[in-house]
mmCIF file of the protein (N, C-alpha, C, O) and its ligand, coordinates in Angstrom:
data_MODEL
# 
_entry.id   MODEL 
# 
loop_
_entity.id 
_entity.type 
_entity.pdbx_number_of_molecules 
1 polymer     1 
2 non-polymer 1 
# 
_entity_poly.entity_id                      1 
_entity_poly.type                           'polypeptide(L)' 
_entity_poly.nstd_linkage                   no 
_entity_poly.nstd_monomer                   no 
_entity_poly.pdbx_seq_one_letter_code       MPLEAGLLEILACPACHSPLREEGDELICGGAECGLAYPVRDGIPVLLVDEARRPA 
_entity_poly.pdbx_seq_one_letter_code_can   MPLEAGLLEILACPACHSPLREEGDELICGGAECGLAYPVRDGIPVLLVDEARRPA 
_entity_poly.pdbx_strand_id                 A 
# 
loop_
_entity_poly_seq.entity_id 
_entity_poly_seq.num 
_entity_poly_seq.mon_id 
_entity_poly_seq.hetero 
1 1  MET n 
1 2  PRO n 
1 3  LEU n 
1 4  GLU n 
1 5  ALA n 
1 6  GLY n 
1 7  LEU n 
1 8  LEU n 
1 9  GLU n 
1 10 ILE n 
1 11 LEU n 
1 12 ALA n 
1 13 CYS n 
1 14 PRO n 
1 15 ALA n 
1 16 CYS n 
1 17 HIS n 
1 18 SER n 
1 19 PRO n 
1 20 LEU n 
1 21 ARG n 
1 22 GLU n 
1 23 GLU n 
1 24 GLY n 
1 25 ASP n 
1 26 GLU n 
1 27 LEU n 
1 28 ILE n 
1 29 CYS n 
1 30 GLY n 
1 31 GLY n 
1 32 ALA n 
1 33 GLU n 
1 34 CYS n 
1 35 GLY n 
1 36 LEU n 
1 37 ALA n 
1 38 TYR n 
1 39 PRO n 
1 40 VAL n 
1 41 ARG n 
1 42 ASP n 
1 43 GLY n 
1 44 ILE n 
1 45 PRO n 
1 46 VAL n 
1 47 LEU n 
1 48 LEU n 
1 49 VAL n 
1 50 ASP n 
1 51 GLU n 
1 52 ALA n 
1 53 ARG n 
1 54 ARG n 
1 55 PRO n 
1 56 ALA n 
# 
loop_
_struct_asym.id 
_struct_asym.entity_id 
A 1 
B 2 
# 
loop_
_chem_comp.id 
_chem_comp.type 
_chem_comp.mon_nstd_flag 
ALA 'L-peptide linking' y 
ARG 'L-peptide linking' y 
ASP 'L-peptide linking' y 
CYS 'L-peptide linking' y 
GLU 'L-peptide linking' y 
GLY 'peptide linking'   y 
HIS 'L-peptide linking' y 
ILE 'L-peptide linking' y 
LEU 'L-peptide linking' y 
MET 'L-peptide linking' y 
PRO 'L-peptide linking' y 
SER 'L-peptide linking' y 
TYR 'L-peptide linking' y 
VAL 'L-peptide linking' y 
ZN  non-polymer         . 
# 
_pdbx_entity_nonpoly.entity_id   2 
_pdbx_entity_nonpoly.name        ? 
_pdbx_entity_nonpoly.comp_id     ZN 
# 
_pdbx_nonpoly_scheme.asym_id         B 
_pdbx_nonpoly_scheme.entity_id       2 
_pdbx_nonpoly_scheme.mon_id          ZN 
_pdbx_nonpoly_scheme.ndb_seq_num     1 
_pdbx_nonpoly_scheme.pdb_seq_num     101 
_pdbx_nonpoly_scheme.auth_seq_num    101 
_pdbx_nonpoly_scheme.pdb_mon_id      ZN 
_pdbx_nonpoly_scheme.auth_mon_id     ZN 
_pdbx_nonpoly_scheme.pdb_strand_id   A 
_pdbx_nonpoly_scheme.pdb_ins_code    . 
# 
loop_
_atom_site.group_PDB 
_atom_site.id 
_atom_site.type_symbol 
_atom_site.label_atom_id 
_atom_site.label_alt_id 
_atom_site.label_comp_id 
_atom_site.label_asym_id 
_atom_site.label_entity_id 
_atom_site.label_seq_id 
_atom_site.pdbx_PDB_ins_code 
_atom_site.Cartn_x 
_atom_site.Cartn_y 
_atom_site.Cartn_z 
_atom_site.occupancy 
_atom_site.B_iso_or_equiv 
_atom_site.pdbx_formal_charge 
_atom_site.auth_seq_id 
_atom_site.auth_comp_id 
_atom_site.auth_asym_id 
_atom_site.auth_atom_id 
_atom_site.pdbx_PDB_model_num 
ATOM   1   N  N  . MET A 1 1  ? -51.595 28.605 188.810 1.00 0.00 ? 1   MET A N  1 
ATOM   2   C  CA . MET A 1 1  ? -52.806 29.048 189.471 1.00 0.00 ? 1   MET A CA 1 
ATOM   3   C  C  . MET A 1 1  ? -53.052 30.650 189.283 1.00 0.00 ? 1   MET A C  1 
ATOM   4   O  O  . MET A 1 1  ? -52.235 31.422 189.784 1.00 0.00 ? 1   MET A O  1 
ATOM   5   N  N  . PRO A 1 2  ? -53.986 31.069 188.684 1.00 0.00 ? 2   PRO A N  1 
ATOM   6   C  CA . PRO A 1 2  ? -54.076 32.562 188.450 1.00 0.00 ? 2   PRO A CA 1 
ATOM   7   C  C  . PRO A 1 2  ? -54.450 33.353 189.485 1.00 0.00 ? 2   PRO A C  1 
ATOM   8   O  O  . PRO A 1 2  ? -55.219 32.979 190.371 1.00 0.00 ? 2   PRO A O  1 
ATOM   9   N  N  . LEU A 1 3  ? -53.953 34.424 189.425 1.00 0.00 ? 3   LEU A N  1 
ATOM   10  C  CA . LEU A 1 3  ? -54.031 35.442 190.708 1.00 0.00 ? 3   LEU A CA 1 
ATOM   11  C  C  . LEU A 1 3  ? -55.524 35.936 190.796 1.00 0.00 ? 3   LEU A C  1 
ATOM   12  O  O  . LEU A 1 3  ? -56.330 36.090 189.879 1.00 0.00 ? 3   LEU A O  1 
ATOM   13  N  N  . GLU A 1 4  ? -55.655 36.119 192.004 1.00 0.00 ? 4   GLU A N  1 
ATOM   14  C  CA . GLU A 1 4  ? -57.039 36.740 192.290 1.00 0.00 ? 4   GLU A CA 1 
ATOM   15  C  C  . GLU A 1 4  ? -57.371 37.903 191.356 1.00 0.00 ? 4   GLU A C  1 
ATOM   16  O  O  . GLU A 1 4  ? -56.536 38.780 191.135 1.00 0.00 ? 4   GLU A O  1 
ATOM   17  N  N  . ALA A 1 5  ? -58.589 37.913 190.805 1.00 0.00 ? 5   ALA A N  1 
ATOM   18  C  CA . ALA A 1 5  ? -58.973 39.090 189.883 1.00 0.00 ? 5   ALA A CA 1 
ATOM   19  C  C  . ALA A 1 5  ? -58.685 40.443 190.746 1.00 0.00 ? 5   ALA A C  1 
ATOM   20  O  O  . ALA A 1 5  ? -58.807 40.535 191.968 1.00 0.00 ? 5   ALA A O  1 
ATOM   21  N  N  . GLY A 1 6  ? -58.342 41.313 189.989 1.00 0.00 ? 6   GLY A N  1 
ATOM   22  C  CA . GLY A 1 6  ? -58.021 42.798 190.666 1.00 0.00 ? 6   GLY A CA 1 
ATOM   23  C  C  . GLY A 1 6  ? -56.662 42.830 191.432 1.00 0.00 ? 6   GLY A C  1 
ATOM   24  O  O  . GLY A 1 6  ? -56.148 43.924 191.667 1.00 0.00 ? 6   GLY A O  1 
ATOM   25  N  N  . LEU A 1 7  ? -56.070 41.689 191.823 1.00 0.00 ? 7   LEU A N  1 
ATOM   26  C  CA . LEU A 1 7  ? -54.914 41.891 192.679 1.00 0.00 ? 7   LEU A CA 1 
ATOM   27  C  C  . LEU A 1 7  ? -53.870 42.605 192.035 1.00 0.00 ? 7   LEU A C  1 
ATOM   28  O  O  . LEU A 1 7  ? -53.104 43.348 192.649 1.00 0.00 ? 7   LEU A O  1 
ATOM   29  N  N  . LEU A 1 8  ? -53.802 42.321 190.355 1.00 0.00 ? 8   LEU A N  1 
ATOM   30  C  CA . LEU A 1 8  ? -52.496 42.918 189.852 1.00 0.00 ? 8   LEU A CA 1 
ATOM   31  C  C  . LEU A 1 8  ? -52.656 44.233 189.963 1.00 0.00 ? 8   LEU A C  1 
ATOM   32  O  O  . LEU A 1 8  ? -51.597 44.843 190.106 1.00 0.00 ? 8   LEU A O  1 
ATOM   33  N  N  . GLU A 1 9  ? -53.886 45.045 189.941 1.00 0.00 ? 9   GLU A N  1 
ATOM   34  C  CA . GLU A 1 9  ? -54.026 46.223 189.721 1.00 0.00 ? 9   GLU A CA 1 
ATOM   35  C  C  . GLU A 1 9  ? -53.471 47.120 190.938 1.00 0.00 ? 9   GLU A C  1 
ATOM   36  O  O  . GLU A 1 9  ? -53.018 48.263 190.875 1.00 0.00 ? 9   GLU A O  1 
ATOM   37  N  N  . ILE A 1 10 ? -53.633 46.288 192.064 1.00 0.00 ? 10  ILE A N  1 
ATOM   38  C  CA . ILE A 1 10 ? -53.097 47.078 193.183 1.00 0.00 ? 10  ILE A CA 1 
ATOM   39  C  C  . ILE A 1 10 ? -51.596 46.860 193.708 1.00 0.00 ? 10  ILE A C  1 
ATOM   40  O  O  . ILE A 1 10 ? -51.051 47.460 194.634 1.00 0.00 ? 10  ILE A O  1 
ATOM   41  N  N  . LEU A 1 11 ? -51.010 45.752 192.807 1.00 0.00 ? 11  LEU A N  1 
ATOM   42  C  CA . LEU A 1 11 ? -49.616 45.659 193.288 1.00 0.00 ? 11  LEU A CA 1 
ATOM   43  C  C  . LEU A 1 11 ? -48.749 46.265 192.373 1.00 0.00 ? 11  LEU A C  1 
ATOM   44  O  O  . LEU A 1 11 ? -49.043 46.431 191.189 1.00 0.00 ? 11  LEU A O  1 
ATOM   45  N  N  . ALA A 1 12 ? -47.472 46.671 192.990 1.00 0.00 ? 12  ALA A N  1 
ATOM   46  C  CA . ALA A 1 12 ? -46.551 47.464 192.359 1.00 0.00 ? 12  ALA A CA 1 
ATOM   47  C  C  . ALA A 1 12 ? -45.064 46.992 192.652 1.00 0.00 ? 12  ALA A C  1 
ATOM   48  O  O  . ALA A 1 12 ? -44.836 46.493 193.754 1.00 0.00 ? 12  ALA A O  1 
ATOM   49  N  N  . CYS A 1 13 ? -44.164 47.108 191.836 1.00 0.00 ? 13  CYS A N  1 
ATOM   50  C  CA . CYS A 1 13 ? -42.889 46.766 192.114 1.00 0.00 ? 13  CYS A CA 1 
ATOM   51  C  C  . CYS A 1 13 ? -42.385 47.364 193.344 1.00 0.00 ? 13  CYS A C  1 
ATOM   52  O  O  . CYS A 1 13 ? -42.497 48.582 193.481 1.00 0.00 ? 13  CYS A O  1 
ATOM   53  N  N  . PRO A 1 14 ? -41.842 46.655 194.257 1.00 0.00 ? 14  PRO A N  1 
ATOM   54  C  CA . PRO A 1 14 ? -41.288 47.504 195.574 1.00 0.00 ? 14  PRO A CA 1 
ATOM   55  C  C  . PRO A 1 14 ? -40.051 48.205 195.209 1.00 0.00 ? 14  PRO A C  1 
ATOM   56  O  O  . PRO A 1 14 ? -39.673 49.153 195.897 1.00 0.00 ? 14  PRO A O  1 
ATOM   57  N  N  . ALA A 1 15 ? -39.335 47.782 194.092 1.00 0.00 ? 15  ALA A N  1 
ATOM   58  C  CA . ALA A 1 15 ? -38.199 48.418 193.997 1.00 0.00 ? 15  ALA A CA 1 
ATOM   59  C  C  . ALA A 1 15 ? -38.268 50.015 193.168 1.00 0.00 ? 15  ALA A C  1 
ATOM   60  O  O  . ALA A 1 15 ? -37.581 51.014 193.381 1.00 0.00 ? 15  ALA A O  1 
ATOM   61  N  N  . CYS A 1 16 ? -39.289 49.811 192.242 1.00 0.00 ? 16  CYS A N  1 
ATOM   62  C  CA . CYS A 1 16 ? -39.410 51.235 191.559 1.00 0.00 ? 16  CYS A CA 1 
ATOM   63  C  C  . CYS A 1 16 ? -40.897 51.482 191.261 1.00 0.00 ? 16  CYS A C  1 
ATOM   64  O  O  . CYS A 1 16 ? -41.088 52.348 190.407 1.00 0.00 ? 16  CYS A O  1 
ATOM   65  N  N  . HIS A 1 17 ? -42.020 50.887 191.801 1.00 0.00 ? 17  HIS A N  1 
ATOM   66  C  CA . HIS A 1 17 ? -43.260 51.082 191.941 1.00 0.00 ? 17  HIS A CA 1 
ATOM   67  C  C  . HIS A 1 17 ? -43.760 51.252 190.676 1.00 0.00 ? 17  HIS A C  1 
ATOM   68  O  O  . HIS A 1 17 ? -44.552 52.183 190.529 1.00 0.00 ? 17  HIS A O  1 
ATOM   69  N  N  . SER A 1 18 ? -43.459 50.508 189.637 1.00 0.00 ? 18  SER A N  1 
ATOM   70  C  CA . SER A 1 18 ? -44.018 50.228 188.242 1.00 0.00 ? 18  SER A CA 1 
ATOM   71  C  C  . SER A 1 18 ? -45.048 49.218 188.596 1.00 0.00 ? 18  SER A C  1 
ATOM   72  O  O  . SER A 1 18 ? -45.068 48.553 189.631 1.00 0.00 ? 18  SER A O  1 
ATOM   73  N  N  . PRO A 1 19 ? -45.874 49.181 187.648 1.00 0.00 ? 19  PRO A N  1 
ATOM   74  C  CA . PRO A 1 19 ? -47.097 48.254 187.588 1.00 0.00 ? 19  PRO A CA 1 
ATOM   75  C  C  . PRO A 1 19 ? -46.349 46.790 187.171 1.00 0.00 ? 19  PRO A C  1 
ATOM   76  O  O  . PRO A 1 19 ? -45.344 46.777 186.460 1.00 0.00 ? 19  PRO A O  1 
ATOM   77  N  N  . LEU A 1 20 ? -46.940 45.628 187.680 1.00 0.00 ? 20  LEU A N  1 
ATOM   78  C  CA . LEU A 1 20 ? -46.539 44.268 187.329 1.00 0.00 ? 20  LEU A CA 1 
ATOM   79  C  C  . LEU A 1 20 ? -47.430 43.716 186.470 1.00 0.00 ? 20  LEU A C  1 
ATOM   80  O  O  . LEU A 1 20 ? -48.625 44.007 186.516 1.00 0.00 ? 20  LEU A O  1 
ATOM   81  N  N  . ARG A 1 21 ? -46.913 42.848 185.592 1.00 0.00 ? 21  ARG A N  1 
ATOM   82  C  CA . ARG A 1 21 ? -47.716 41.964 184.814 1.00 0.00 ? 21  ARG A CA 1 
ATOM   83  C  C  . ARG A 1 21 ? -47.348 40.627 185.148 1.00 0.00 ? 21  ARG A C  1 
ATOM   84  O  O  . ARG A 1 21 ? -46.291 40.287 185.679 1.00 0.00 ? 21  ARG A O  1 
ATOM   85  N  N  . GLU A 1 22 ? -48.427 39.790 184.750 1.00 0.00 ? 22  GLU A N  1 
ATOM   86  C  CA . GLU A 1 22 ? -48.306 38.347 185.273 1.00 0.00 ? 22  GLU A CA 1 
ATOM   87  C  C  . GLU A 1 22 ? -47.685 37.552 183.908 1.00 0.00 ? 22  GLU A C  1 
ATOM   88  O  O  . GLU A 1 22 ? -48.169 37.732 182.791 1.00 0.00 ? 22  GLU A O  1 
ATOM   89  N  N  . GLU A 1 23 ? -46.726 36.791 184.126 1.00 0.00 ? 23  GLU A N  1 
ATOM   90  C  CA . GLU A 1 23 ? -46.241 35.986 183.001 1.00 0.00 ? 23  GLU A CA 1 
ATOM   91  C  C  . GLU A 1 23 ? -45.624 34.645 183.446 1.00 0.00 ? 23  GLU A C  1 
ATOM   92  O  O  . GLU A 1 23 ? -44.474 34.619 183.883 1.00 0.00 ? 23  GLU A O  1 
ATOM   93  N  N  . GLY A 1 24 ? -46.315 33.620 183.348 1.00 0.00 ? 24  GLY A N  1 
ATOM   94  C  CA . GLY A 1 24 ? -46.225 32.348 183.587 1.00 0.00 ? 24  GLY A CA 1 
ATOM   95  C  C  . GLY A 1 24 ? -46.354 32.340 185.270 1.00 0.00 ? 24  GLY A C  1 
ATOM   96  O  O  . GLY A 1 24 ? -47.375 32.798 185.781 1.00 0.00 ? 24  GLY A O  1 
ATOM   97  N  N  . ASP A 1 25 ? -45.411 31.869 185.994 1.00 0.00 ? 25  ASP A N  1 
ATOM   98  C  CA . ASP A 1 25 ? -45.290 31.880 187.516 1.00 0.00 ? 25  ASP A CA 1 
ATOM   99  C  C  . ASP A 1 25 ? -44.678 33.107 188.172 1.00 0.00 ? 25  ASP A C  1 
ATOM   100 O  O  . ASP A 1 25 ? -44.390 33.154 189.368 1.00 0.00 ? 25  ASP A O  1 
ATOM   101 N  N  . GLU A 1 26 ? -44.497 34.113 187.286 1.00 0.00 ? 26  GLU A N  1 
ATOM   102 C  CA . GLU A 1 26 ? -43.712 35.227 187.714 1.00 0.00 ? 26  GLU A CA 1 
ATOM   103 C  C  . GLU A 1 26 ? -44.772 36.608 187.602 1.00 0.00 ? 26  GLU A C  1 
ATOM   104 O  O  . GLU A 1 26 ? -45.759 36.745 186.880 1.00 0.00 ? 26  GLU A O  1 
ATOM   105 N  N  . LEU A 1 27 ? -44.265 37.411 188.442 1.00 0.00 ? 27  LEU A N  1 
ATOM   106 C  CA . LEU A 1 27 ? -44.882 38.917 187.946 1.00 0.00 ? 27  LEU A CA 1 
ATOM   107 C  C  . LEU A 1 27 ? -43.605 39.772 187.726 1.00 0.00 ? 27  LEU A C  1 
ATOM   108 O  O  . LEU A 1 27 ? -42.702 39.962 188.541 1.00 0.00 ? 27  LEU A O  1 
ATOM   109 N  N  . ILE A 1 28 ? -43.721 40.285 186.370 1.00 0.00 ? 28  ILE A N  1 
ATOM   110 C  CA . ILE A 1 28 ? -42.742 40.871 185.790 1.00 0.00 ? 28  ILE A CA 1 
ATOM   111 C  C  . ILE A 1 28 ? -42.829 42.436 185.940 1.00 0.00 ? 28  ILE A C  1 
ATOM   112 O  O  . ILE A 1 28 ? -43.894 42.935 185.577 1.00 0.00 ? 28  ILE A O  1 
ATOM   113 N  N  . CYS A 1 29 ? -41.887 43.253 186.410 1.00 0.00 ? 29  CYS A N  1 
ATOM   114 C  CA . CYS A 1 29 ? -41.973 44.621 186.714 1.00 0.00 ? 29  CYS A CA 1 
ATOM   115 C  C  . CYS A 1 29 ? -42.024 45.234 185.278 1.00 0.00 ? 29  CYS A C  1 
ATOM   116 O  O  . CYS A 1 29 ? -41.324 44.739 184.394 1.00 0.00 ? 29  CYS A O  1 
ATOM   117 N  N  . GLY A 1 30 ? -42.724 46.153 185.061 1.00 0.00 ? 30  GLY A N  1 
ATOM   118 C  CA . GLY A 1 30 ? -42.882 47.013 183.710 1.00 0.00 ? 30  GLY A CA 1 
ATOM   119 C  C  . GLY A 1 30 ? -41.863 48.145 183.607 1.00 0.00 ? 30  GLY A C  1 
ATOM   120 O  O  . GLY A 1 30 ? -41.690 48.808 182.585 1.00 0.00 ? 30  GLY A O  1 
ATOM   121 N  N  . GLY A 1 31 ? -41.239 48.300 184.693 1.00 0.00 ? 31  GLY A N  1 
ATOM   122 C  CA . GLY A 1 31 ? -40.223 49.430 184.579 1.00 0.00 ? 31  GLY A CA 1 
ATOM   123 C  C  . GLY A 1 31 ? -39.234 49.358 183.721 1.00 0.00 ? 31  GLY A C  1 
ATOM   124 O  O  . GLY A 1 31 ? -38.705 48.251 183.616 1.00 0.00 ? 31  GLY A O  1 
ATOM   125 N  N  . ALA A 1 32 ? -38.774 50.331 182.989 1.00 0.00 ? 32  ALA A N  1 
ATOM   126 C  CA . ALA A 1 32 ? -37.939 50.156 181.736 1.00 0.00 ? 32  ALA A CA 1 
ATOM   127 C  C  . ALA A 1 32 ? -36.622 49.830 182.417 1.00 0.00 ? 32  ALA A C  1 
ATOM   128 O  O  . ALA A 1 32 ? -36.035 48.820 182.029 1.00 0.00 ? 32  ALA A O  1 
ATOM   129 N  N  . GLU A 1 33 ? -36.160 50.462 183.253 1.00 0.00 ? 33  GLU A N  1 
ATOM   130 C  CA . GLU A 1 33 ? -34.758 50.199 183.814 1.00 0.00 ? 33  GLU A CA 1 
ATOM   131 C  C  . GLU A 1 33 ? -34.717 49.064 185.113 1.00 0.00 ? 33  GLU A C  1 
ATOM   132 O  O  . GLU A 1 33 ? -33.674 48.768 185.697 1.00 0.00 ? 33  GLU A O  1 
ATOM   133 N  N  . CYS A 1 34 ? -35.872 48.576 185.393 1.00 0.00 ? 34  CYS A N  1 
ATOM   134 C  CA . CYS A 1 34 ? -35.895 47.621 186.405 1.00 0.00 ? 34  CYS A CA 1 
ATOM   135 C  C  . CYS A 1 34 ? -36.223 46.377 185.931 1.00 0.00 ? 34  CYS A C  1 
ATOM   136 O  O  . CYS A 1 34 ? -35.247 45.651 185.746 1.00 0.00 ? 34  CYS A O  1 
ATOM   137 N  N  . GLY A 1 35 ? -37.477 45.829 185.634 1.00 0.00 ? 35  GLY A N  1 
ATOM   138 C  CA . GLY A 1 35 ? -37.698 44.522 185.094 1.00 0.00 ? 35  GLY A CA 1 
ATOM   139 C  C  . GLY A 1 35 ? -37.540 43.397 185.805 1.00 0.00 ? 35  GLY A C  1 
ATOM   140 O  O  . GLY A 1 35 ? -37.525 42.293 185.261 1.00 0.00 ? 35  GLY A O  1 
ATOM   141 N  N  . LEU A 1 36 ? -37.389 43.592 187.254 1.00 0.00 ? 36  LEU A N  1 
ATOM   142 C  CA . LEU A 1 36 ? -37.276 42.369 187.903 1.00 0.00 ? 36  LEU A CA 1 
ATOM   143 C  C  . LEU A 1 36 ? -38.435 41.491 188.042 1.00 0.00 ? 36  LEU A C  1 
ATOM   144 O  O  . LEU A 1 36 ? -39.547 42.007 188.157 1.00 0.00 ? 36  LEU A O  1 
ATOM   145 N  N  . ALA A 1 37 ? -38.293 40.160 188.044 1.00 0.00 ? 37  ALA A N  1 
ATOM   146 C  CA . ALA A 1 37 ? -39.317 39.278 187.991 1.00 0.00 ? 37  ALA A CA 1 
ATOM   147 C  C  . ALA A 1 37 ? -39.377 38.500 189.274 1.00 0.00 ? 37  ALA A C  1 
ATOM   148 O  O  . ALA A 1 37 ? -38.527 37.702 189.669 1.00 0.00 ? 37  ALA A O  1 
ATOM   149 N  N  . TYR A 1 38 ? -40.636 38.883 189.945 1.00 0.00 ? 38  TYR A N  1 
ATOM   150 C  CA . TYR A 1 38 ? -41.109 38.240 191.404 1.00 0.00 ? 38  TYR A CA 1 
ATOM   151 C  C  . TYR A 1 38 ? -41.732 36.758 191.263 1.00 0.00 ? 38  TYR A C  1 
ATOM   152 O  O  . TYR A 1 38 ? -42.634 36.591 190.442 1.00 0.00 ? 38  TYR A O  1 
ATOM   153 N  N  . PRO A 1 39 ? -41.356 35.880 191.900 1.00 0.00 ? 39  PRO A N  1 
ATOM   154 C  CA . PRO A 1 39 ? -42.125 34.626 191.987 1.00 0.00 ? 39  PRO A CA 1 
ATOM   155 C  C  . PRO A 1 39 ? -43.430 34.856 192.625 1.00 0.00 ? 39  PRO A C  1 
ATOM   156 O  O  . PRO A 1 39 ? -43.717 35.787 193.378 1.00 0.00 ? 39  PRO A O  1 
ATOM   157 N  N  . VAL A 1 40 ? -44.252 33.808 192.197 1.00 0.00 ? 40  VAL A N  1 
ATOM   158 C  CA . VAL A 1 40 ? -45.669 33.586 192.721 1.00 0.00 ? 40  VAL A CA 1 
ATOM   159 C  C  . VAL A 1 40 ? -45.619 32.235 193.279 1.00 0.00 ? 40  VAL A C  1 
ATOM   160 O  O  . VAL A 1 40 ? -45.381 31.345 192.463 1.00 0.00 ? 40  VAL A O  1 
ATOM   161 N  N  . ARG A 1 41 ? -45.807 31.867 194.602 1.00 0.00 ? 41  ARG A N  1 
ATOM   162 C  CA . ARG A 1 41 ? -45.693 30.840 195.242 1.00 0.00 ? 41  ARG A CA 1 
ATOM   163 C  C  . ARG A 1 41 ? -47.104 30.463 195.932 1.00 0.00 ? 41  ARG A C  1 
ATOM   164 O  O  . ARG A 1 41 ? -47.566 31.186 196.815 1.00 0.00 ? 41  ARG A O  1 
ATOM   165 N  N  . ASP A 1 42 ? -47.783 29.274 195.481 1.00 0.00 ? 42  ASP A N  1 
ATOM   166 C  CA . ASP A 1 42 ? -49.062 28.932 196.049 1.00 0.00 ? 42  ASP A CA 1 
ATOM   167 C  C  . ASP A 1 42 ? -50.050 29.963 195.702 1.00 0.00 ? 42  ASP A C  1 
ATOM   168 O  O  . ASP A 1 42 ? -51.088 30.002 196.363 1.00 0.00 ? 42  ASP A O  1 
ATOM   169 N  N  . GLY A 1 43 ? -49.827 30.956 194.574 1.00 0.00 ? 43  GLY A N  1 
ATOM   170 C  CA . GLY A 1 43 ? -50.671 31.828 194.214 1.00 0.00 ? 43  GLY A CA 1 
ATOM   171 C  C  . GLY A 1 43 ? -50.549 33.243 194.930 1.00 0.00 ? 43  GLY A C  1 
ATOM   172 O  O  . GLY A 1 43 ? -51.283 34.213 194.738 1.00 0.00 ? 43  GLY A O  1 
ATOM   173 N  N  . ILE A 1 44 ? -49.473 33.157 195.792 1.00 0.00 ? 44  ILE A N  1 
ATOM   174 C  CA . ILE A 1 44 ? -49.239 34.372 196.463 1.00 0.00 ? 44  ILE A CA 1 
ATOM   175 C  C  . ILE A 1 44 ? -47.976 35.092 196.019 1.00 0.00 ? 44  ILE A C  1 
ATOM   176 O  O  . ILE A 1 44 ? -46.900 34.523 196.204 1.00 0.00 ? 44  ILE A O  1 
ATOM   177 N  N  . PRO A 1 45 ? -48.009 36.358 195.418 1.00 0.00 ? 45  PRO A N  1 
ATOM   178 C  CA . PRO A 1 45 ? -46.861 36.902 194.788 1.00 0.00 ? 45  PRO A CA 1 
ATOM   179 C  C  . PRO A 1 45 ? -45.926 37.202 195.971 1.00 0.00 ? 45  PRO A C  1 
ATOM   180 O  O  . PRO A 1 45 ? -46.355 37.637 197.040 1.00 0.00 ? 45  PRO A O  1 
ATOM   181 N  N  . VAL A 1 46 ? -44.565 36.936 195.719 1.00 0.00 ? 46  VAL A N  1 
ATOM   182 C  CA . VAL A 1 46 ? -43.601 37.100 196.575 1.00 0.00 ? 46  VAL A CA 1 
ATOM   183 C  C  . VAL A 1 46 ? -42.964 38.550 196.304 1.00 0.00 ? 46  VAL A C  1 
ATOM   184 O  O  . VAL A 1 46 ? -42.000 38.535 195.538 1.00 0.00 ? 46  VAL A O  1 
ATOM   185 N  N  . LEU A 1 47 ? -43.296 39.621 196.740 1.00 0.00 ? 47  LEU A N  1 
ATOM   186 C  CA . LEU A 1 47 ? -42.918 40.835 196.268 1.00 0.00 ? 47  LEU A CA 1 
ATOM   187 C  C  . LEU A 1 47 ? -41.631 41.534 197.184 1.00 0.00 ? 47  LEU A C  1 
ATOM   188 O  O  . LEU A 1 47 ? -41.734 42.643 197.707 1.00 0.00 ? 47  LEU A O  1 
ATOM   189 N  N  . LEU A 1 48 ? -40.466 40.716 197.269 1.00 0.00 ? 48  LEU A N  1 
ATOM   190 C  CA . LEU A 1 48 ? -39.382 41.074 197.838 1.00 0.00 ? 48  LEU A CA 1 
ATOM   191 C  C  . LEU A 1 48 ? -38.274 41.009 196.944 1.00 0.00 ? 48  LEU A C  1 
ATOM   192 O  O  . LEU A 1 48 ? -37.928 40.004 196.323 1.00 0.00 ? 48  LEU A O  1 
ATOM   193 N  N  . VAL A 1 49 ? -37.625 42.357 196.904 1.00 0.00 ? 49  VAL A N  1 
ATOM   194 C  CA . VAL A 1 49 ? -36.330 42.379 195.907 1.00 0.00 ? 49  VAL A CA 1 
ATOM   195 C  C  . VAL A 1 49 ? -35.313 41.290 196.191 1.00 0.00 ? 49  VAL A C  1 
ATOM   196 O  O  . VAL A 1 49 ? -34.627 40.884 195.253 1.00 0.00 ? 49  VAL A O  1 
ATOM   197 N  N  . ASP A 1 50 ? -35.167 40.814 197.331 1.00 0.00 ? 50  ASP A N  1 
ATOM   198 C  CA . ASP A 1 50 ? -34.011 40.053 197.371 1.00 0.00 ? 50  ASP A CA 1 
ATOM   199 C  C  . ASP A 1 50 ? -34.750 38.391 197.078 1.00 0.00 ? 50  ASP A C  1 
ATOM   200 O  O  . ASP A 1 50 ? -34.100 37.350 197.167 1.00 0.00 ? 50  ASP A O  1 
ATOM   201 N  N  . GLU A 1 51 ? -35.861 38.449 196.810 1.00 0.00 ? 51  GLU A N  1 
ATOM   202 C  CA . GLU A 1 51 ? -36.463 37.038 196.044 1.00 0.00 ? 51  GLU A CA 1 
ATOM   203 C  C  . GLU A 1 51 ? -36.567 37.300 194.634 1.00 0.00 ? 51  GLU A C  1 
ATOM   204 O  O  . GLU A 1 51 ? -36.772 36.305 193.939 1.00 0.00 ? 51  GLU A O  1 
ATOM   205 N  N  . ALA A 1 52 ? -36.470 38.432 194.041 1.00 0.00 ? 52  ALA A N  1 
ATOM   206 C  CA . ALA A 1 52 ? -36.624 38.772 192.625 1.00 0.00 ? 52  ALA A CA 1 
ATOM   207 C  C  . ALA A 1 52 ? -35.457 38.210 191.694 1.00 0.00 ? 52  ALA A C  1 
ATOM   208 O  O  . ALA A 1 52 ? -34.266 38.324 191.982 1.00 0.00 ? 52  ALA A O  1 
ATOM   209 N  N  . ARG A 1 53 ? -35.932 37.604 190.571 1.00 0.00 ? 53  ARG A N  1 
ATOM   210 C  CA . ARG A 1 53 ? -35.069 37.352 189.685 1.00 0.00 ? 53  ARG A CA 1 
ATOM   211 C  C  . ARG A 1 53 ? -34.529 38.599 188.800 1.00 0.00 ? 53  ARG A C  1 
ATOM   212 O  O  . ARG A 1 53 ? -35.365 39.377 188.341 1.00 0.00 ? 53  ARG A O  1 
ATOM   213 N  N  . ARG A 1 54 ? -33.357 38.775 188.588 1.00 0.00 ? 54  ARG A N  1 
ATOM   214 C  CA . ARG A 1 54 ? -32.883 39.789 187.646 1.00 0.00 ? 54  ARG A CA 1 
ATOM   215 C  C  . ARG A 1 54 ? -32.899 39.633 186.163 1.00 0.00 ? 54  ARG A C  1 
ATOM   216 O  O  . ARG A 1 54 ? -32.377 38.692 185.565 1.00 0.00 ? 54  ARG A O  1 
ATOM   217 N  N  . PRO A 1 55 ? -33.540 40.631 185.615 1.00 0.00 ? 55  PRO A N  1 
ATOM   218 C  CA . PRO A 1 55 ? -33.707 40.257 183.818 1.00 0.00 ? 55  PRO A CA 1 
ATOM   219 C  C  . PRO A 1 55 ? -32.231 39.920 183.287 1.00 0.00 ? 55  PRO A C  1 
ATOM   220 O  O  . PRO A 1 55 ? -31.150 40.406 183.621 1.00 0.00 ? 55  PRO A O  1 
ATOM   221 N  N  . ALA A 1 56 ? -32.540 38.942 182.365 1.00 0.00 ? 56  ALA A N  1 
ATOM   222 C  CA . ALA A 1 56 ? -31.403 38.572 181.741 1.00 0.00 ? 56  ALA A CA 1 
ATOM   223 C  C  . ALA A 1 56 ? -30.562 39.466 180.966 1.00 0.00 ? 56  ALA A C  1 
ATOM   224 O  O  . ALA A 1 56 ? -29.539 39.041 180.429 1.00 0.00 ? 56  ALA A O  1 
HETATM 225 ZN ZN . ZN  B 2 .  ? -39.327 47.481 189.349 1.00 0.00 2 101 ZN  A ZN 1 
# 
């Protein structure tokens, strides 16, 4: 399910405040040293560091 238009522009990684990009069912942090992947559940981004997937 695509995110609401414009939503990505106002979202930022809670860990490092870098912009996020949508990738499949996740929002990926663009921070070079962060890169956390946040899940999107039912179209709602879960921007919690505890819920984020660490980059491989
Ligand atoms: Zn980040």
